[in-house]
All heavy atoms as a GROMACS GRO file, in nm:
protein
  587
    1MET      N    1  18.433   2.166  -3.240
    1MET     CA    2  18.294   2.136  -3.261
    1MET      C    3  18.260   1.996  -3.207
    1MET      O    4  18.155   1.979  -3.146
    1MET     CB    5  18.264   2.145  -3.411
    1MET     CG    6  18.121   2.141  -3.442
    1MET     SD    7  18.045   2.290  -3.382
    1MET     CE    8  17.891   2.281  -3.462
    2ILE      N    9  18.348   1.902  -3.233
    2ILE     CA   10  18.326   1.767  -3.183
    2ILE      C   11  18.332   1.766  -3.031
    2ILE      O   12  18.254   1.697  -2.965
    2ILE     CB   13  18.429   1.669  -3.243
    2ILE    CG1   14  18.405   1.654  -3.393
    2ILE    CG2   15  18.424   1.535  -3.174
    2ILE    CD1   16  18.509   1.573  -3.464
    3ARG      N   17  18.422   1.846  -2.976
    3ARG     CA   18  18.435   1.855  -2.830
    3ARG      C   19  18.305   1.903  -2.767
    3ARG      O   20  18.263   1.851  -2.663
    3ARG     CB   21  18.551   1.949  -2.799
    3ARG     CG   22  18.597   1.947  -2.659
    3ARG     CD   23  18.723   2.027  -2.642
    3ARG     NE   24  18.714   2.156  -2.711
    3ARG     CZ   25  18.817   2.228  -2.749
    3ARG    NH1   26  18.938   2.186  -2.724
    3ARG    NH2   27  18.801   2.342  -2.811
    4ALA      N   28  18.239   1.999  -2.827
    4ALA     CA   29  18.113   2.051  -2.773
    4ALA      C   30  18.002   1.947  -2.785
    4ALA      O   31  17.920   1.932  -2.692
    4ALA     CB   32  18.073   2.179  -2.845
    5ALA      N   33  17.999   1.875  -2.894
    5ALA     CA   34  17.896   1.772  -2.912
    5ALA      C   35  17.915   1.659  -2.811
    5ALA      O   36  17.818   1.613  -2.749
    5ALA     CB   37  17.901   1.718  -3.054
    6VAL      N   38  18.038   1.616  -2.793
    6VAL     CA   39  18.066   1.510  -2.696
    6VAL      C   40  18.033   1.558  -2.555
    6VAL      O   41  17.973   1.485  -2.475
    6VAL     CB   42  18.213   1.464  -2.707
    6VAL    CG1   43  18.252   1.373  -2.592
    6VAL    CG2   44  18.238   1.396  -2.840
    7ALA      N   45  18.069   1.682  -2.524
    7ALA     CA   46  18.039   1.737  -2.391
    7ALA      C   47  17.889   1.746  -2.368
    7ALA      O   48  17.842   1.722  -2.256
    7ALA     CB   49  18.104   1.874  -2.375
    8GLY      N   50  17.813   1.779  -2.470
    8GLY     CA   51  17.668   1.786  -2.456
    8GLY      C   52  17.606   1.650  -2.427
    8GLY      O   53  17.522   1.637  -2.337
    9VAL      N   54  17.650   1.549  -2.499
    9VAL     CA   55  17.596   1.415  -2.479
    9VAL      C   56  17.640   1.358  -2.345
    9VAL      O   57  17.559   1.305  -2.269
    9VAL     CB   58  17.638   1.322  -2.596
    9VAL    CG1   59  17.600   1.178  -2.567
    9VAL    CG2   60  17.576   1.369  -2.725
   10VAL      N   61  17.769   1.369  -2.313
   10VAL     CA   62  17.819   1.316  -2.186
   10VAL      C   63  17.759   1.392  -2.068
   10VAL      O   64  17.727   1.332  -1.965
   10VAL     CB   65  17.973   1.318  -2.183
   10VAL    CG1   66  18.027   1.279  -2.047
   10VAL    CG2   67  18.029   1.227  -2.291
   11GLY      N   68  17.741   1.523  -2.083
   11GLY     CA   69  17.678   1.601  -1.977
   11GLY      C   70  17.536   1.555  -1.950
   11GLY      O   71  17.490   1.551  -1.836
   12PHE      N   72  17.465   1.519  -2.056
   12PHE     CA   73  17.328   1.469  -2.042
   12PHE      C   74  17.328   1.332  -1.974
   12PHE      O   75  17.245   1.305  -1.887
   12PHE     CB   76  17.262   1.462  -2.180
   12PHE     CG   77  17.115   1.437  -2.174
   12PHE    CD1   78  17.028   1.537  -2.136
   12PHE    CD2   79  17.063   1.314  -2.209
   12PHE    CE1   80  16.891   1.515  -2.132
   12PHE    CE2   81  16.927   1.290  -2.205
   12PHE     CZ   82  16.841   1.391  -2.166
   13VAL      N   83  17.422   1.246  -2.011
   13VAL     CA   84  17.432   1.114  -1.949
   13VAL      C   85  17.469   1.126  -1.801
   13VAL      O   86  17.419   1.050  -1.717
   13VAL     CB   87  17.534   1.026  -2.026
   13VAL    CG1   88  17.564   0.898  -1.953
   13VAL    CG2   89  17.483   0.997  -2.167
   14LEU      N   90  17.555   1.222  -1.768
   14LEU     CA   91  17.594   1.242  -1.629
   14LEU      C   92  17.477   1.278  -1.540
   14LEU      O   93  17.477   1.245  -1.421
   14LEU     CB   94  17.702   1.350  -1.620
   14LEU     CG   95  17.844   1.308  -1.648
   14LEU    CD1   96  17.937   1.429  -1.642
   14LEU    CD2   97  17.890   1.201  -1.553
   15ILE      N   98  17.376   1.345  -1.594
   15ILE     CA   99  17.257   1.378  -1.515
   15ILE      C  100  17.194   1.251  -1.462
   15ILE      O  101  17.157   1.241  -1.345
   15ILE     CB  102  17.155   1.458  -1.598
   15ILE    CG1  103  17.208   1.597  -1.630
   15ILE    CG2  104  17.021   1.468  -1.526
   15ILE    CD1  105  17.120   1.676  -1.724
   16PHE      N  106  17.183   1.150  -1.547
   16PHE     CA  107  17.120   1.026  -1.505
   16PHE      C  108  17.208   0.946  -1.411
   16PHE      O  109  17.159   0.883  -1.317
   16PHE     CB  110  17.080   0.944  -1.629
   16PHE     CG  111  16.976   1.014  -1.710
   16PHE    CD1  112  17.009   1.078  -1.827
   16PHE    CD2  113  16.844   1.020  -1.666
   16PHE    CE1  114  16.914   1.144  -1.902
   16PHE    CE2  115  16.748   1.086  -1.739
   16PHE     CZ  116  16.782   1.149  -1.857
   17ILE      N  117  17.338   0.949  -1.432
   17ILE     CA  118  17.428   0.880  -1.340
   17ILE      C  119  17.423   0.947  -1.201
   17ILE      O  120  17.414   0.878  -1.100
   17ILE     CB  121  17.571   0.880  -1.396
   17ILE    CG1  122  17.578   0.795  -1.523
   17ILE    CG2  123  17.671   0.830  -1.292
   17ILE    CD1  124  17.708   0.804  -1.598
   18GLU      N  125  17.426   1.079  -1.200
   18GLU     CA  126  17.417   1.150  -1.072
   18GLU      C  127  17.283   1.125  -1.005
   18GLU      O  128  17.277   1.108  -0.882
   18GLU     CB  129  17.435   1.300  -1.096
   18GLU     CG  130  17.573   1.338  -1.141
   18GLU     CD  131  17.580   1.477  -1.203
   18GLU    OE1  132  17.474   1.541  -1.220
   18GLU    OE2  133  17.692   1.520  -1.235
   19SER      N  134  17.176   1.120  -1.082
   19SER     CA  135  17.043   1.094  -1.026
   19SER      C  136  17.037   0.954  -0.966
   19SER      O  137  16.979   0.935  -0.858
   19SER     CB  138  16.936   1.108  -1.135
   19SER     OG  139  16.934   1.238  -1.185
   20MET      N  140  17.096   0.857  -1.032
   20MET     CA  141  17.096   0.720  -0.980
   20MET      C  142  17.174   0.711  -0.849
   20MET      O  143  17.132   0.643  -0.757
   20MET     CB  144  17.154   0.623  -1.082
   20MET     CG  145  17.069   0.608  -1.206
   20MET     SD  146  16.905   0.553  -1.162
   20MET     CE  147  16.905   0.395  -1.235
   21ILE      N  148  17.286   0.782  -0.841
   21ILE     CA  149  17.365   0.782  -0.719
   21ILE      C  150  17.285   0.844  -0.604
   21ILE      O  151  17.280   0.788  -0.493
   21ILE     CB  152  17.498   0.857  -0.740
   21ILE    CG1  153  17.588   0.779  -0.834
   21ILE    CG2  154  17.567   0.883  -0.607
   21ILE    CD1  155  17.711   0.854  -0.879
   22VAL      N  156  17.219   0.957  -0.630
   22VAL     CA  157  17.139   1.022  -0.526
   22VAL      C  158  17.023   0.933  -0.484
   22VAL      O  159  16.993   0.920  -0.364
   22VAL     CB  160  17.088   1.160  -0.574
   22VAL    CG1  161  16.984   1.216  -0.481
   22VAL    CG2  162  17.205   1.254  -0.590
   23MET      N  163  16.958   0.868  -0.580
   23MET     CA  164  16.845   0.781  -0.546
   23MET      C  165  16.890   0.663  -0.460
   23MET      O  166  16.822   0.624  -0.366
   23MET     CB  167  16.776   0.731  -0.673
   23MET     CG  168  16.697   0.838  -0.743
   23MET     SD  169  16.591   0.782  -0.877
   23MET     CE  170  16.703   0.697  -0.984
   24LYS      N  171  17.005   0.604  -0.492
   24LYS     CA  172  17.055   0.492  -0.412
   24LYS      C  173  17.094   0.537  -0.272
   24LYS      O  174  17.066   0.467  -0.175
   24LYS     CB  175  17.176   0.428  -0.481
   24LYS     CG  176  17.144   0.356  -0.608
   24LYS     CD  177  17.060   0.233  -0.580
   24LYS     CE  178  17.032   0.160  -0.710
   24LYS     NZ  179  16.946   0.045  -0.691
   25LEU      N  180  17.160   0.652  -0.261
   25LEU     CA  181  17.204   0.699  -0.130
   25LEU      C  182  17.086   0.736  -0.040
   25LEU      O  183  17.090   0.713   0.081
   25LEU     CB  184  17.298   0.819  -0.145
   25LEU     CG  185  17.436   0.790  -0.201
   25LEU    CD1  186  17.513   0.920  -0.221
   25LEU    CD2  187  17.513   0.696  -0.109
   26LYS      N  188  16.984   0.796  -0.097
   26LYS     CA  189  16.869   0.842  -0.017
   26LYS      C  190  16.756   0.740  -0.012
   26LYS      O  191  16.658   0.761   0.059
   26LYS     CB  192  16.816   0.974  -0.073
   26LYS     CG  193  16.910   1.089  -0.051
   26LYS     CD  194  16.842   1.219  -0.082
   26LYS     CE  195  16.932   1.334  -0.039
   26LYS     NZ  196  16.861   1.461  -0.044
   27GLY      N  197  16.767   0.632  -0.086
   27GLY     CA  198  16.663   0.530  -0.086
   27GLY      C  199  16.536   0.573  -0.157
   27GLY      O  200  16.427   0.529  -0.120
   28LEU      N  201  16.549   0.656  -0.257
   28LEU     CA  202  16.433   0.706  -0.330
   28LEU      C  203  16.410   0.623  -0.457
   28LEU      O  204  16.499   0.552  -0.504
   28LEU     CB  205  16.455   0.852  -0.370
   28LEU     CG  206  16.479   0.951  -0.256
   28LEU    CD1  207  16.514   1.088  -0.311
   28LEU    CD2  208  16.357   0.959  -0.168
   29GLU      N  209  16.289   0.633  -0.512
   29GLU     CA  210  16.259   0.565  -0.638
   29GLU      C  211  16.255   0.660  -0.756
   29GLU      O  212  16.273   0.618  -0.869
   29GLU     CB  213  16.125   0.492  -0.626
   29GLU     CG  214  16.129   0.377  -0.527
   29GLU     CD  215  15.998   0.303  -0.521
   29GLU    OE1  216  15.909   0.331  -0.604
   29GLU    OE2  217  15.984   0.217  -0.433
   30THR      N  218  16.231   0.788  -0.728
   30THR     CA  219  16.229   0.889  -0.834
   30THR      C  220  16.294   1.017  -0.783
   30THR      O  221  16.311   1.035  -0.663
   30THR     CB  222  16.085   0.923  -0.879
   30THR    OG1  223  16.013   0.974  -0.768
   30THR    CG2  224  16.015   0.803  -0.936
   31ILE      N  225  16.326   1.104  -0.877
   31ILE     CA  226  16.381   1.236  -0.842
   31ILE      C  227  16.300   1.341  -0.916
   31ILE      O  228  16.271   1.328  -1.034
   31ILE     CB  229  16.530   1.247  -0.883
   31ILE    CG1  230  16.615   1.172  -0.783
   31ILE    CG2  231  16.574   1.391  -0.890
   31ILE    CD1  232  16.762   1.192  -0.799
   32GLU      N  233  16.265   1.445  -0.842
   32GLU     CA  234  16.195   1.559  -0.901
   32GLU      C  235  16.295   1.673  -0.914
   32GLU      O  236  16.350   1.719  -0.814
   32GLU     CB  237  16.078   1.601  -0.812
   32GLU     CG  238  16.004   1.723  -0.860
   32GLU     CD  239  15.934   1.702  -0.992
   32GLU    OE1  240  15.881   1.592  -1.015
   32GLU    OE2  241  15.934   1.796  -1.073
   33PHE      N  242  16.320   1.716  -1.037
   33PHE     CA  243  16.415   1.824  -1.060
   33PHE      C  244  16.354   1.960  -1.032
   33PHE      O  245  16.425   2.057  -1.020
   33PHE     CB  246  16.468   1.821  -1.203
   33PHE     CG  247  16.572   1.716  -1.226
   33PHE    CD1  248  16.539   1.595  -1.281
   33PHE    CD2  249  16.704   1.739  -1.190
   33PHE    CE1  250  16.635   1.499  -1.301
   33PHE    CE2  251  16.800   1.643  -1.209
   33PHE     CZ  252  16.766   1.522  -1.265
   34GLY      N  253  16.223   1.969  -1.026
   34GLY     CA  254  16.158   2.096  -0.996
   34GLY      C  255  16.125   2.176  -1.120
   34GLY      O  256  16.101   2.296  -1.113
   35GLY      N  257  16.126   2.112  -1.234
   35GLY     CA  258  16.093   2.180  -1.358
   35GLY      C  259  16.204   2.169  -1.460
   35GLY      O  260  16.307   2.106  -1.439
   36LEU      N  261  16.184   2.236  -1.571
   36LEU     CA  262  16.280   2.229  -1.681
   36LEU      C  263  16.403   2.314  -1.654
   36LEU      O  264  16.516   2.275  -1.689
   36LEU     CB  265  16.213   2.275  -1.811
   36LEU     CG  266  16.293   2.259  -1.939
   36LEU    CD1  267  16.329   2.113  -1.960
   36LEU    CD2  268  16.216   2.313  -2.056
   37THR      N  269  16.385   2.427  -1.588
   37THR     CA  270  16.498   2.518  -1.564
   37THR      C  271  16.606   2.456  -1.476
   37THR      O  272  16.724   2.462  -1.513
   37THR     CB  273  16.448   2.650  -1.504
   37THR    OG1  274  16.351   2.706  -1.592
   37THR    CG2  275  16.562   2.748  -1.485
   38PRO      N  276  16.574   2.393  -1.363
   38PRO     CA  277  16.680   2.329  -1.285
   38PRO      C  278  16.747   2.214  -1.360
   38PRO      O  279  16.867   2.192  -1.346
   38PRO     CB  280  16.607   2.277  -1.160
   38PRO     CG  281  16.487   2.362  -1.148
   38PRO     CD  282  16.448   2.395  -1.288
   39PHE      N  283  16.669   2.141  -1.440
   39PHE     CA  284  16.726   2.033  -1.520
   39PHE      C  285  16.828   2.088  -1.619
   39PHE      O  286  16.937   2.032  -1.635
   39PHE     CB  287  16.614   1.959  -1.594
   39PHE     CG  288  16.662   1.840  -1.672
   39PHE    CD1  289  16.685   1.720  -1.609
   39PHE    CD2  290  16.682   1.850  -1.809
   39PHE    CE1  291  16.729   1.610  -1.681
   39PHE    CE2  292  16.727   1.741  -1.881
   39PHE     CZ  293  16.750   1.620  -1.818
   40ILE      N  294  16.795   2.197  -1.685
   40ILE     CA  295  16.888   2.258  -1.781
   40ILE      C  296  17.009   2.314  -1.709
   40ILE      O  297  17.122   2.307  -1.761
   40ILE     CB  298  16.815   2.367  -1.863
   40ILE    CG1  299  16.714   2.300  -1.955
   40ILE    CG2  300  16.913   2.451  -1.943
   40ILE    CD1  301  16.624   2.395  -2.030
   41ASN      N  302  16.991   2.367  -1.589
   41ASN     CA  303  17.105   2.418  -1.511
   41ASN      C  304  17.202   2.306  -1.475
   41ASN      O  305  17.324   2.324  -1.483
   41ASN     CB  306  17.057   2.488  -1.384
   41ASN     CG  307  16.993   2.621  -1.413
   41ASN    OD1  308  17.015   2.681  -1.518
   41ASN    ND2  309  16.912   2.668  -1.321
   42VAL      N  310  17.150   2.192  -1.436
   42VAL     CA  311  17.236   2.077  -1.404
   42VAL      C  312  17.307   2.030  -1.529
   42VAL      O  313  17.427   1.999  -1.527
   42VAL     CB  314  17.153   1.963  -1.339
   42VAL    CG1  315  17.237   1.837  -1.325
   42VAL    CG2  316  17.099   2.006  -1.205
   43TRP      N  317  17.234   2.023  -1.641
   43TRP     CA  318  17.297   1.982  -1.766
   43TRP      C  319  17.407   2.081  -1.807
   43TRP      O  320  17.513   2.039  -1.853
   43TRP     CB  321  17.194   1.972  -1.878
   43TRP     CG  322  17.257   1.944  -2.010
   43TRP    CD1  323  17.299   1.824  -2.055
   43TRP    CD2  324  17.288   2.039  -2.111
   43TRP    NE1  325  17.355   1.838  -2.180
   43TRP    CE2  326  17.349   1.969  -2.217
   43TRP    CE3  327  17.271   2.176  -2.124
   43TRP    CZ2  328  17.392   2.033  -2.333
   43TRP    CZ3  329  17.312   2.238  -2.239
   43TRP    CH2  330  17.372   2.167  -2.341
   44ALA      N  331  17.384   2.210  -1.789
   44ALA     CA  332  17.484   2.311  -1.826
   44ALA      C  333  17.610   2.297  -1.740
   44ALA      O  334  17.721   2.308  -1.791
   44ALA     CB  335  17.425   2.451  -1.811
   45MET      N  336  17.592   2.271  -1.610
   45MET     CA  337  17.709   2.250  -1.524
   45MET      C  338  17.789   2.129  -1.570
   45MET      O  339  17.912   2.133  -1.577
   45MET     CB  340  17.667   2.233  -1.378
   45MET     CG  341  17.623   2.360  -1.311
   45MET     SD  342  17.594   2.341  -1.135
   45MET     CE  343  17.465   2.221  -1.130
   46ASN      N  344  17.718   2.021  -1.600
   46ASN     CA  345  17.786   1.901  -1.649
   46ASN      C  346  17.853   1.926  -1.784
   46ASN      O  347  17.963   1.876  -1.808
   46ASN     CB  348  17.688   1.785  -1.660
   46ASN     CG  349  17.644   1.733  -1.527
   46ASN    OD1  350  17.712   1.752  -1.427
   46ASN    ND2  351  17.531   1.667  -1.523
   47PHE      N  352  17.787   2.000  -1.871
   47PHE     CA  353  17.844   2.032  -2.002
   47PHE      C  354  17.977   2.104  -1.988
   47PHE      O  355  18.077   2.064  -2.048
   47PHE     CB  356  17.745   2.118  -2.082
   47PHE     CG  357  17.804   2.170  -2.210
   47PHE    CD1  358  17.804   2.093  -2.324
   47PHE    CD2  359  17.859   2.297  -2.215
   47PHE    CE1  360  17.858   2.141  -2.442
   47PHE    CE2  361  17.914   2.347  -2.332
   47PHE     CZ  362  17.913   2.268  -2.446
   48PHE      N  363  17.979   2.209  -1.907
   48PHE     CA  364  18.103   2.286  -1.892
   48PHE      C  365  18.210   2.207  -1.819
   48PHE      O  366  18.330   2.223  -1.846
   48PHE     CB  367  18.076   2.420  -1.825
   48PHE     CG  368  18.004   2.515  -1.915
   48PHE    CD1  369  17.875   2.556  -1.886
   48PHE    CD2  370  18.062   2.561  -2.032
   48PHE    CE1  371  17.807   2.644  -1.971
   48PHE    CE2  372  17.996   2.648  -2.117
   48PHE     CZ  373  17.869   2.689  -2.087
   49PHE      N  374  18.171   2.120  -1.727
   49PHE     CA  375  18.266   2.033  -1.659
   49PHE      C  376  18.334   1.939  -1.759
   49PHE      O  377  18.457   1.930  -1.763
   49PHE     CB  378  18.193   1.955  -1.549
   49PHE     CG  379  18.279   1.856  -1.478
   49PHE    CD1  380  18.381   1.897  -1.395
   49PHE    CD2  381  18.255   1.720  -1.492
   49PHE    CE1  382  18.460   1.805  -1.328
   49PHE    CE2  383  18.334   1.628  -1.426
   49PHE     CZ  384  18.436   1.670  -1.344
   50VAL      N  385  18.256   1.873  -1.840
   50VAL     CA  386  18.311   1.780  -1.940
   50VAL      C  387  18.388   1.856  -2.047
   50VAL      O  388  18.494   1.811  -2.091
   50VAL     CB  389  18.198   1.694  -2.002
   50VAL    CG1  390  18.251   1.608  -2.115
   50VAL    CG2  391  18.133   1.608  -1.896
   51PHE      N  392  18.338   1.971  -2.088
   51PHE     CA  393  18.407   2.050  -2.190
   51PHE      C  394  18.544   2.093  -2.141
   51PHE      O  395  18.642   2.088  -2.215
   51PHE     CB  396  18.322   2.172  -2.227
   51PHE     CG  397  18.375   2.248  -2.346
   51PHE    CD1  398  18.349   2.203  -2.474
   51PHE    CD2  399  18.449   2.363  -2.330
   51PHE    CE1  400  18.397   2.272  -2.584
   51PHE    CE2  401  18.498   2.433  -2.438
   51PHE     CZ  402  18.472   2.387  -2.566
   52ALA      N  403  18.554   2.134  -2.014
   52ALA     CA  404  18.683   2.175  -1.958
   52ALA      C  405  18.779   2.056  -1.952
   52ALA      O  406  18.898   2.070  -1.985
   52ALA     CB  407  18.664   2.233  -1.818
   53ILE      N  408  18.730   1.940  -1.914
   53ILE     CA  409  18.815   1.821  -1.910
   53ILE      C  410  18.862   1.786  -2.050
   53ILE      O  411  18.981   1.756  -2.072
   53ILE     CB  412  18.741   1.704  -1.845
   53ILE    CG1  413  18.724   1.729  -1.696
   53ILE    CG2  414  18.815   1.572  -1.868
   53ILE    CD1  415  18.638   1.627  -1.626
   54LEU      N  416  18.772   1.787  -2.147
   54LEU     CA  417  18.811   1.755  -2.284
   54LEU      C  418  18.909   1.856  -2.341
   54LEU      O  419  18.999   1.820  -2.419
   54LEU     CB  420  18.687   1.746  -2.374
   54LEU     CG  421  18.596   1.625  -2.350
   54LEU    CD1  422  18.471   1.636  -2.437
   54LEU    CD2  423  18.669   1.496  -2.376
   55THR      N  424  18.895   1.982  -2.304
   55THR     CA  425  18.989   2.084  -2.349
   55THR      C  426  19.128   2.056  -2.295
   55THR      O  427  19.228   2.065  -2.368
   55THR     CB  428  18.941   2.223  -2.305
   55THR    OG1  429  18.813   2.248  -2.362
   55THR    CG2  430  19.038   2.332  -2.350
   56GLN      N  431  19.137   2.021  -2.167
   56GLN     CA  432  19.267   1.992  -2.108
   56GLN      C  433  19.329   1.867  -2.168
   56GLN      O  434  19.449   1.863  -2.194
   56GLN     CB  435  19.254   1.976  -1.956
   56GLN     CG  436  19.222   2.104  -1.885
   56GLN     CD  437  19.330   2.208  -1.906
   56GLN    OE1  438  19.449   2.179  -1.901
   56GLN    NE2  439  19.289   2.330  -1.932
   57VAL      N  440  19.248   1.766  -2.193
   57VAL     CA  441  19.299   1.643  -2.254
   57VAL      C  442  19.346   1.671  -2.397
   57VAL      O  443  19.452   1.622  -2.440
   57VAL     CB  444  19.192   1.531  -2.252
   57VAL    CG1  445  19.231   1.413  -2.338
   57VAL    CG2  446  19.166   1.487  -2.109
   58THR      N  447  19.271   1.751  -2.470
   58THR     CA  448  19.311   1.786  -2.607
   58THR      C  449  19.441   1.865  -2.607
   58THR      O  450  19.531   1.837  -2.688
   58THR     CB  451  19.200   1.869  -2.674
   58THR    OG1  452  19.079   1.795  -2.672
   58THR    CG2  453  19.237   1.902  -2.818
   59ASN      N  454  19.454   1.963  -2.518
   59ASN     CA  455  19.578   2.041  -2.510
   59ASN      C  456  19.696   1.954  -2.473
   59ASN      O  457  19.805   1.968  -2.528
   59ASN     CB  458  19.563   2.155  -2.410
   59ASN     CG  459  19.473   2.264  -2.460
   59ASN    OD1  460  19.451   2.278  -2.580
   59ASN    ND2  461  19.419   2.341  -2.368
   60TRP      N  462  19.676   1.862  -2.379
   60TRP     CA  463  19.783   1.771  -2.339
   60TRP      C  464  19.824   1.683  -2.456
   60TRP      O  465  19.942   1.664  -2.482
   60TRP     CB  466  19.738   1.684  -2.222
   60TRP     CG  467  19.833   1.572  -2.196
   60TRP    CD1  468  19.951   1.579  -2.130
   60TRP    CD2  469  19.819   1.437  -2.240
   60TRP    NE1  470  20.011   1.456  -2.129
   60TRP    CE2  471  19.932   1.367  -2.196
   60TRP    CE3  472  19.719   1.368  -2.311
   60TRP    CZ2  473  19.949   1.231  -2.221
   60TRP    CZ3  474  19.738   1.234  -2.336
   60TRP    CH2  475  19.851   1.167  -2.292
   61TYR      N  476  19.725   1.630  -2.530
   61TYR     CA  477  19.755   1.541  -2.641
   61TYR      C  478  19.832   1.614  -2.752
   61TYR      O  479  19.924   1.559  -2.811
   61TYR     CB  480  19.627   1.480  -2.696
   61TYR     CG  481  19.651   1.379  -2.806
   61TYR    CD1  482  19.699   1.253  -2.775
   61TYR    CD2  483  19.627   1.411  -2.939
   61TYR    CE1  484  19.723   1.161  -2.875
   61TYR    CE2  485  19.650   1.320  -3.039
   61TYR     CZ  486  19.698   1.194  -3.006
   61TYR     OH  487  19.722   1.103  -3.106
   62GLU      N  488  19.792   1.737  -2.779
   62GLU     CA  489  19.859   1.813  -2.884
   62GLU      C  490  20.000   1.856  -2.844
   62GLU      O  491  20.087   1.872  -2.928
   62GLU     CB  492  19.777   1.936  -2.921
   62GLU     CG  493  19.648   1.902  -2.994
   62GLU     CD  494  19.560   2.023  -3.016
   62GLU    OE1  495  19.593   2.133  -2.965
   62GLU    OE2  496  19.458   2.008  -3.085
   63ASN      N  497  20.024   1.876  -2.715
   63ASN     CA  498  20.153   1.928  -2.669
   63ASN      C  499  20.242   1.822  -2.605
   63ASN      O  500  20.350   1.856  -2.558
   63ASN     CB  501  20.131   2.041  -2.568
   63ASN     CG  502  20.062   2.159  -2.632
   63ASN    OD1  503  20.084   2.190  -2.748
   63ASN    ND2  504  19.977   2.224  -2.555
   64LYS      N  505  20.202   1.697  -2.604
   64LYS     CA  506  20.282   1.597  -2.533
   64LYS      C  507  20.416   1.571  -2.600
   64LYS      O  508  20.513   1.538  -2.533
   64LYS     CB  509  20.205   1.467  -2.514
   64LYS     CG  510  20.186   1.383  -2.637
   64LYS     CD  511  20.114   1.256  -2.602
   64LYS     CE  512  20.099   1.170  -2.725
   64LYS     NZ  513  20.034   1.044  -2.695
   65GLU      N  514  20.425   1.590  -2.729
   65GLU     CA  515  20.553   1.572  -2.799
   65GLU      C  516  20.652   1.680  -2.760
   65GLU      O  517  20.771   1.655  -2.744
   65GLU     CB  518  20.532   1.571  -2.950
   65GLU     CG  519  20.459   1.448  -3.002
   65GLU     CD  520  20.537   1.321  -2.978
   65GLU    OE1  521  20.662   1.323  -2.989
   65GLU    OE2  522  20.472   1.220  -2.946
   66SER      N  523  20.604   1.802  -2.746
   66SER     CA  524  20.694   1.913  -2.711
   66SER      C  525  20.732   1.910  -2.564
   66SER      O  526  20.829   1.975  -2.523
   66SER     CB  527  20.630   2.047  -2.744
   66SER     OG  528  20.516   2.067  -2.665
   67LEU      N  529  20.659   1.833  -2.482
   67LEU     CA  530  20.688   1.827  -2.339
   67LEU      C  531  20.784   1.714  -2.302
   67LEU      O  532  20.827   1.706  -2.188
   67LEU     CB  533  20.558   1.810  -2.260
   67LEU     CG  534  20.459   1.925  -2.269
   67LEU    CD1  535  20.331   1.890  -2.194
   67LEU    CD2  536  20.519   2.051  -2.212
   68LYS      N  537  20.817   1.629  -2.399
   68LYS     CA  538  20.908   1.520  -2.369
   68LYS      C  539  21.047   1.577  -2.336
   68LYS      O  540  21.096   1.670  -2.399
   68LYS     CB  541  20.920   1.425  -2.487
   68LYS     CG  542  20.801   1.335  -2.502
   68LYS     CD  543  20.824   1.234  -2.609
   68LYS     CE  544  20.705   1.141  -2.620
   68LYS     NZ  545  20.722   1.042  -2.724
   69GLU      N  546  21.109   1.516  -2.237
   69GLU     CA  547  21.241   1.561  -2.197
   69GLU      C  548  21.347   1.507  -2.292
   69GLU      O  549  21.332   1.401  -2.352
   69GLU     CB  550  21.272   1.515  -2.055
   69GLU     CG  551  21.185   1.579  -1.952
   69GLU     CD  552  21.219   1.530  -1.813
   69GLU    OE1  553  21.308   1.446  -1.799
   69GLU    OE2  554  21.155   1.576  -1.720
   70ASP      N  555  21.454   1.580  -2.302
   70ASP     CA  556  21.565   1.538  -2.387
   70ASP      C  557  21.651   1.439  -2.309
   70ASP      O  558  21.719   1.478  -2.214
   70ASP     CB  559  21.647   1.660  -2.431
   70ASP     CG  560  21.758   1.623  -2.528
   70ASP    OD1  561  21.751   1.512  -2.585
   70ASP    OD2  562  21.849   1.705  -2.547
   71ASN      N  563  21.648   1.314  -2.347
   71ASN     CA  564  21.724   1.209  -2.278
   71ASN      C  565  21.846   1.168  -2.360
   71ASN      O  566  21.890   1.053  -2.350
   71ASN     CB  567  21.635   1.087  -2.253
   71ASN     CG  568  21.523   1.119  -2.155
   71ASN    OD1  569  21.540   1.200  -2.067
   71ASN    ND2  570  21.410   1.052  -2.172
   72SER      N  571  21.900   1.256  -2.437
   72SER     CA  572  22.010   1.219  -2.526
   72SER      C  573  22.144   1.207  -2.456
   72SER      O  574  22.236   1.148  -2.509
   72SER     CB  575  22.022   1.321  -2.639
   72SER     OG  576  22.048   1.450  -2.586
   73PHE      N  577  22.158   1.261  -2.337
   73PHE     CA  578  22.288   1.252  -2.270
   73PHE      C  579  22.284   1.153  -2.163
   73PHE      O  580  22.282   1.074  -2.108
   73PHE     CB  581  22.334   1.386  -2.215
   73PHE     CG  582  22.241   1.448  -2.117
   73PHE    CD1  583  22.278   1.462  -1.984
   73PHE    CD2  584  22.117   1.495  -2.152
   73PHE    CE1  585  22.195   1.520  -1.894
   73PHE    CE2  586  22.032   1.554  -2.063
   73PHE     CZ  587  22.071   1.567  -1.932
   0.00000   0.00000   0.00000
């Protein structure tokens, strides 16, 4: 549940970071998303991107003890 909430917030923040990058590269002052639907589509892509990364990081963190090599010899 926390992973989804964090992904939602970070996905929303990524929209503005991506918009700033595009505005700087193209020399624009504003960006028109073309309505609410494209804006939600971009947010959804960012949400699933961040959610997938957080899932992999969580799985790695939970399994890192079992992945340690046996250095006893």
